[in-house]
Each structure stands twice: as structure tokens, then as C-alpha cells.
C-alpha positions in Angstrom: 35.1 37.6 -28.2 36.8 36.9 -24.8 33.9 38.5 -23.0 31.5 35.8 -24.4 33.8 33.1 -23.1 33.8 34.6 -19.6 29.9 34.5 -19.4 29.5 30.7 -19.4 32.3 30.5 -16.8 30.5 33.0 -14.6 27.2 31.2 -15.0 28.8 27.8 -14.1 30.4 29.4 -11.0 27.1 30.9 -9.9 25.4 27.5 -10.3 28.0 25.6 -8.4 26.6 26.1 -4.9 23.1 24.8 -6.1 24.7 21.7 -7.6 26.6 21.0 -4.3 23.4 21.3 -2.3 21.5 19.1 -4.6 24.2 16.4 -4.5 24.2 16.5 -0.7 20.5 16.1 -0.6 20.6 13.3 -3.2 22.9 11.2 -0.8 20.6 11.7 2.1 18.2 9.0 3.2 14.6 10.0 2.2 12.1 10.5 5.1 8.5 11.3 5.4 9.3 13.7 8.4 7.4 16.7 7.1 4.2 14.6 6.4 4.5 12.8 9.8 5.1 15.8 12.0 2.9 15.5 15.0 1.5 12.1 13.9 1.5 9.4 16.5 -0.7 6.8 14.7 -0.9 6.2 11.0 -4.6 5.4 10.5 -5.1 4.0 6.9 -7.5 1.8 5.1 -6.3 0.2 1.8 -9.3 -0.2 -0.5 -8.2 -3.2 -2.5 -10.1 -3.9 -5.7 -7.6 -5.6 -7.9 -8.5 -7.9 -10.7 -5.1 -9.5 -11.2 -3.2 -11.8 -8.6 0.2 -10.6 -9.7 -0.9 -7.0 -9.1 -2.5 -7.7 -5.8 0.7 -9.6 -4.6 2.8 -6.6 -5.6 0.6 -4.1 -3.8 0.6 -6.3 -0.6 4.4 -6.2 -0.7 4.3 -2.5 -0.8 1.7 -2.4 2.1 4.1 -4.5 4.2 6.9 -2.0 3.5 4.5 0.8 4.4 3.9 -0.9 7.7 7.6 -1.1 8.3 8.1 2.6 7.2 5.6 3.8 9.7 7.3 1.8 12.4 10.8 2.9 11.4 9.8 6.6 11.5 8.2 6.3 15.0 4.5 6.1 14.0 2.3 3.4 15.3 0.5 1.8 12.3 -3.2 1.2 12.5 -4.0 -0.4 9.2 -6.9 -2.1 7.7 -7.1 -4.0 4.4 -10.6 -3.9 2.7 -11.0 -6.5 -0.1 -13.8 -5.9 -2.6 -14.7 -6.7 -6.1 -12.6 -9.4 -7.8 -10.0 -9.1 -5.1 -12.2 -11.3 -2.8 -11.6 -14.2 -5.2 -7.8 -13.9 -4.6 -8.1 -14.0 -0.8 -10.0 -17.3 -0.7 -8.7 -20.8 -0.1 -10.7 -21.9 -3.2 -8.5 -21.7 -6.2 -10.5 -23.5 -8.8 -11.2 -20.4 -10.9 -7.5 -19.6 -11.3 -4.9 -21.0 -13.8 -2.0 -23.0 -12.5 0.3 -20.2 -13.7 -1.3 -17.8 -11.2 -0.8 -20.1 -8.2 2.7 -18.6 -7.5 1.0 -15.2 -7.0 -1.8 -16.6 -4.9 0.8 -18.2 -2.7 2.5 -14.8 -2.3 -0.8 -13.2 -1.4 -1.4 -15.8 1.2 2.1 -15.2 2.6 1.6 -11.5 2.7 -1.8 -11.8 4.4 -0.3 -14.1 7.1 2.6 -11.7 7.8 0.3 -8.7 7.9 -2.1 -10.5 10.3 0.8 -11.3 12.6 1.7 -7.5 12.7 -1.8 -6.8 13.8 -3.2 -5.5 10.4 -7.0 -5.9 10.4 -8.5 -7.4 7.2 -12.0 -7.6 5.9 -13.8 -8.8 2.7 -17.0 -7.4 1.2 -19.9 -9.9 1.5 -21.6 -8.2 -1.5 -18.5 -9.1 -3.6 -18.2 -12.7 -2.2 -21.9 -13.2 -3.1 -21.5 -11.8 -6.6 -18.3 -13.7 -7.4 -19.3 -16.9 -5.8 -16.8 -17.0 -2.9 -18.0 -18.7 0.3 -17.1 -16.5 3.3 -15.9 -19.5 5.3 -13.3 -20.0 2.6 -11.6 -16.6 3.1 -8.0 -16.8 4.3 -7.5 -16.8 8.0 -7.6 -13.3 9.5 -10.0 -11.8 6.9 -13.4 -11.1 8.3 -16.5 -10.8 6.2 -18.3 -7.4 6.5 -21.7 -6.7 5.1 -20.7 -4.0 2.6 -17.3 -2.4 2.2 -18.8 0.7 0.8 -20.4 1.1 4.2 -17.3 0.2 6.2 -15.0 2.4 4.1 -17.4 5.3 4.7 -17.3 4.5 8.4 -13.5 4.3 8.6 -13.2 7.6 6.8 -15.6 9.3 9.2 -13.4 7.9 12.0 -10.3 9.8 10.6 -8.7 7.0 8.5 -7.0 7.8 5.3 -8.5 5.7 2.5 -6.1 4.6 -0.2 -7.7 3.2 -3.2 -5.8 0.4 -5.0 -7.2 -0.9 -8.2 
């Protein structure tokens, strides 16, 4: 009977070093060092095709954080935002199609766009989408340039070595 009581104690003692390492690792600040090894420039295109202003505002918050994370880890961000589909309606100065309850999120989107523009992030909107959803290109928020077709521009950026991150 005493032999059975010793076995759990031995197992616990054997596992102790693994628990100590895990606890030490848990307290460490996470980094992207392995993924960024040898990377000088973070070339990324965010393919934004959101249909909800609240969701787009949230993702733009994360994109701003991503820009900071690149910089904090010694990588020069080279970021492009490509708006297509219904997302083009949310980056327009024309808000007539939206409910008043969505204006808070549209304001946040506008703020994020301005902050990202100041950081040098390039932005474009699909003219196919603006035509299909009735958005005038001249009503796009400052800093967002219309392109003929984001399917074409996304293909071009990927061929140039940009990572394409779809956000729907």
C-alpha cells in the first residue's frame, strides 16, 4: 500500500522542473523574434472586405497595434490597406446609408485611418466596389486612393513579396 503512495509523489517530483520552466516562460514578454529573424521590413497588405462598421473599427485598432509591434521589434513596417466590397462604404465621408447608432464606429474608423495615414500607411479603395455600392471616389476619406480593381492590385502586391492578410 505504501508503494502506491510513493508513485504519485515521484511523478510530481519528476514533473516539477517542467512546471518551473513553464511558469518562467509564462512570465516572459511574448515576442515575434523567431518569425522576424532576418526581417528588416514588414511588407503586408490587409485585404479589408468587412460588412460591419464595428468589426472594421476593431480590425483597424489591431492593425494600428501591428504597426507598433513591427516598430517595437525593430522591423520597418511597409503596410497597405486595401478596402473592397462593402468596406468602401465605411471609408467614405457620405454616411447617409448608415444608422445613427453606427456613427460612433464610423468616427472610430475615420480616426484610425487618419492615424495610420500619419504613420505612412498607404491605403486604397476598389473602384469596382465603389461603383457597385454607389460610393463616389471623391468622397473617400483623405489618404485613401481609388484603384481600378483591388483584385489586380492585391495580385501585384503579392507578386512584389507582400504578405496578404484577408480580413472579412
